[in-house]
C-alpha positions in Angstrom: -25.1 -59.7 12.6 -23.2 -62.2 10.9 -25.0 -62.5 6.9 -23.7 -60.4 4.5 -24.5 -60.0 0.7 -21.9 -58.9 -1.4 -23.0 -56.6 -4.6 -20.4 -56.6 -7.0 -19.7 -54.2 -10.0 -18.7 -56.8 -13.0 -14.7 -55.3 -13.2 -11.4 -56.9 -12.6 -11.1 -54.5 -9.7 -14.2 -54.9 -8.1 -14.3 -58.8 -8.3 -10.6 -58.7 -6.8 -11.6 -56.4 -4.3 -14.6 -58.9 -3.4 -12.5 -62.4 -3.3 -10.6 -60.4 -0.7 -13.0 -59.2 1.7 -15.2 -62.3 1.4 -11.9 -64.5 2.5 -11.5 -61.8 5.4 -15.3 -61.7 6.6 -15.4 -65.9 6.4 -12.4 -66.0 8.7 -14.2 -64.0 11.4 -17.1 -66.3 10.8 -19.3 -63.9 9.2 -21.7 -65.7 6.1 -21.9 -64.8 2.3 -25.5 -65.0 1.5 -28.0 -63.9 -1.2 -31.0 -63.9 1.1 -32.1 -63.1 4.5 -28.8 -60.5 4.9 -28.5 -58.0 7.6 -25.6 -56.3 5.8 -25.4 -55.3 2.2 -22.2 -54.4 0.8 -21.7 -52.6 -2.5 -18.2 -53.0 -4.2 -17.5 -50.3 -7.0 -18.0 -46.4 -7.4 -21.2 -44.5 -6.2 -23.3 -46.7 -9.0 -22.9 -49.9 -7.5 -24.4 -48.2 -4.2 -27.9 -47.0 -5.8 -28.3 -50.4 -7.8 -27.3 -52.3 -4.8 -30.3 -50.9 -2.5 -32.6 -51.1 -5.5 -31.9 -54.6 -6.1 -32.9 -54.8 -2.0 -35.6 -53.1 -2.7 -35.1 -50.5 -0.5 -35.1 -52.7 2.4 -35.2 -50.9 5.6 -34.3 -53.9 8.1 -30.8 -54.5 6.8 -27.9 -52.0 7.2 -25.9 -50.4 3.6 -22.4 -50.0 3.1 -20.1 -49.4 0.5 -16.6 -50.3 -0.3 -14.7 -47.6 -2.9 -13.4 -49.4 -5.9 -14.8 -46.5 -7.9 -13.8 -42.9 -8.5 -15.2 -40.3 -6.9 -17.1 -42.5 -4.3 -19.5 -40.3 -2.2 -21.7 -43.1 -1.2 -19.2 -45.2 -0.2 -17.8 -45.1 3.0 -15.1 -47.5 2.9 -11.8 -46.8 1.2 -9.6 -49.7 -0.4 -7.1 -49.2 2.3 -9.3 -49.3 5.3 -11.2 -53.1 4.3 -9.0 -54.6 7.1 -10.2 -51.9 9.6 -13.4 -52.2 8.5 -13.7 -56.0 9.2 -12.1 -55.5 12.9 -15.2 -52.5 12.7 -17.7 -55.3 11.9 -16.8 -58.0 13.9 -16.7 -55.5 17.3 -20.0 -53.3 16.1 -18.2 -50.2 16.7 -19.9 -48.2 14.4 -22.8 -46.3 13.9 -25.9 -46.1 11.7 -27.7 -42.7 9.7 -31.4 -43.2 9.0 -31.8 -42.2 5.0 -34.8 -40.4 3.4 -35.9 -41.8 0.0 -38.2 -40.1 -2.1 -41.5 -42.0 -3.1 -42.8 -41.2 -7.1 -46.2 -41.4 -8.6 -46.6 -41.0 -12.1 -50.0 -40.8 -13.8 -51.2 -41.2 -17.5 -54.8 -42.0 -18.6 -53.7 -45.8 -18.9 -51.5 -46.4 -16.2 -50.6 -45.2 -12.6 -46.7 -45.9 -12.0 -45.3 -46.1 -8.2 -41.4 -46.2 -7.6 -38.9 -45.1 -4.8 -35.4 -43.0 -5.7 -32.6 -42.9 -3.4 -30.7 -39.9 -5.3 -33.4 -38.1 -7.5 -36.2 -37.8 -10.3 -35.5 -35.8 -13.7 -38.1 -34.4 -15.9 -37.9 -33.3 -19.5 -39.7 -33.4 -22.6 -39.2 -36.3 -24.3 -38.1 -35.0 -27.7 -35.7 -32.3 -25.6 -37.7 -29.5 -26.8 -38.5 -27.0 -23.9 -40.4 -28.3 -21.3 -43.3 -26.4 -19.6 -44.7 -27.6 -16.5 -46.3 -26.5 -13.5 -44.7 -27.1 -10.1 -47.0 -27.0 -6.8 -46.1 -27.6 -3.2 -49.4 -29.4 -1.6 -51.6 -27.3 -3.3 -49.6 -23.4 -3.5 -47.9 -22.9 -7.1 -44.8 -22.7 -6.7 -44.1 -21.6 -10.6 -45.2 -22.2 -14.0 -41.7 -23.3 -15.3 -40.3 -23.1 -18.7 -36.7 -24.9 -19.4 -34.4 -27.8 -20.2 -36.2 -29.7 -17.5 -36.6 -30.1 -13.7 -34.4 -32.5 -11.1 -35.7 -33.1 -7.5 -33.3 -34.7 -5.4 -33.4 -36.1 -2.1 -30.8 -34.9 0.8 -28.8 -38.0 0.5 -28.7 -37.1 -3.5 -27.8 -33.6 -2.8 -24.6 -34.0 -3.7 -25.3 -36.3 -6.9 -26.6 -34.7 -10.2 -28.2 -32.2 -8.0 -25.2 -30.5 -7.2 -24.0 -30.3 -11.0 -26.6 -27.9 -11.8 -26.0 -25.4 -8.8 -28.5 -27.1 -6.1 -27.6 -27.4 -2.2 -25.6 -29.6 -0.5 -28.6 -30.6 2.5 -27.0 -32.8 5.3 -27.6 -36.6 4.6 -30.1 -36.9 8.1 -32.2 -34.1 6.8 -35.5 -35.5 5.2 -35.9 -33.3 2.4 -37.1 -32.8 -1.3 -34.9 -30.2 -2.9 -36.2 -28.6 -6.7 -33.7 -27.7 -9.0 -34.4 -26.2 -12.2 -32.4 -27.3 -15.4 -31.2 -24.3 -17.9 -34.4 -22.1 -16.8 -35.7 -19.4 -19.3 -35.8 -16.1 -18.3 -36.4 -13.2 -20.4 -39.0 -10.5 -20.8 -41.8 -13.6 -21.8 -41.1 -16.4 -19.2 -39.9 -15.6 -15.2 -38.6 -18.6 -13.3 -37.1 -19.7 -10.2 -32.7 -19.7 -10.8 -32.2 -21.0 -7.8 -33.1 -24.3 -6.3 -35.7 -24.3 -3.2 -35.9 -27.0 -0.7 -38.8 -28.7 0.8 -39.9 -30.5 4.1 -40.5 -33.8 4.8 -44.1 -33.3 4.9 -44.9 -31.4 1.9 -45.6 -33.3 -1.4 -44.4 -31.8 -4.9 -46.9 -32.0 -7.7 -45.7 -31.6 -11.4 -48.2 -30.8 -14.1 -47.4 -30.9 -17.8 -48.3 -27.7 -19.5 -48.8 -26.8 -23.1 -47.3 -29.0 -25.7 -45.3 -30.5 -22.7 -46.9 -33.9 -22.7 -44.7 -36.7 -23.4 -42.1 -37.0 -20.9 -38.5 -38.4 -20.1 -38.1 -39.5 -16.4 -35.4 -40.3 -14.8 -34.8 -42.0 -11.7 -31.6 -42.8 -10.2 -29.8 -42.8 -13.8 -33.0 -45.4 -15.1 -34.3 -43.3 -18.1 -38.2 -44.5 -19.0 -40.4 -42.7 -21.6 -44.3 -41.6 -20.6 -46.8 -41.0 -22.8 -49.6 -38.0 -21.9 -48.7 -37.9 -18.5 -51.3 -36.1 -16.3 -49.7 -35.7 -13.0 -46.3 -36.4 -11.2 -46.2 -36.5 -7.1 -43.2 -36.8 -5.6 -42.9 -37.0 -1.5 -40.4 -38.3 1.1 -41.5 -41.8 2.0 -42.6 -43.1 5.5 -39.5 -45.0 5.7 -35.6 -44.7 5.8 -32.9 -46.9 5.1 -30.1 -47.5 7.3 -26.4 -46.8 6.3 -23.4 -47.8 8.0 -21.0 -44.9 9.6 -17.4 -45.3 11.1 -17.8 -43.5 14.2 -15.6 -40.8 13.0 -17.6 -40.4 10.4 -18.2 -36.4 9.6 -20.5 -35.0 6.8 -18.4 -31.5 6.6 -15.3 -33.0 6.5 -16.2 -35.6 3.5 -17.4 -32.6 1.6 -13.6 -31.4 1.9 -12.4 -34.5 0.8 -14.2 -35.4 -2.1 -14.7 -32.3 -3.6 -12.3 -29.7 -2.2 -8.8 -31.5 -1.8 
């Protein structure tokens, strides 16, 4: 694979890294292109990785890799001091590929049916940030009539992102699941809600139906906010296709959790 596209954050540090890596890649006869690329490289933080996959339209033919020029960089596989070795690894094809699941989302209103994909998560809140009242079903089975600040549905890949901030579980990237995590659920004599996340397998569809006064929603998909009026239903399921993510030969998910969150 010789055709590479660079997706670069527009800041001084990322631009310097991009210039450096482009020179190194071109010396090894790699081509830096804008179209028909076989490898996509995001230079920046975790947000740059999300933007890359979205801009590539979740292309399942190319290989995605991140170089961390940001802060945490959990989605980014390569650190700045590993760039020379990374170029050698690419040249020798000495890496492995992980298949990462993505979420397919359908939002239905009286006037529209919007279909979108998510790499990390979907967040559903009342548009005016009032209490969110929604019915949550898995297939045709009622999970709960939820009342609280909102609900988050994450992919396995996204389990270590926003989901983790609300006490959701960490899930192996290669498990193609969805996770329902409550955001400040109400629990009193009137309302009873699940306080923990629920992990759903890939062959199950999650259905969200607004109830009571909740009809207009603020829906956030991988950090992008959109307003939807008179929402009738939201469905979320694991997409049939996956995307390919670059991993070093010694990549270990448990080691990465320890290094990024505990050390």
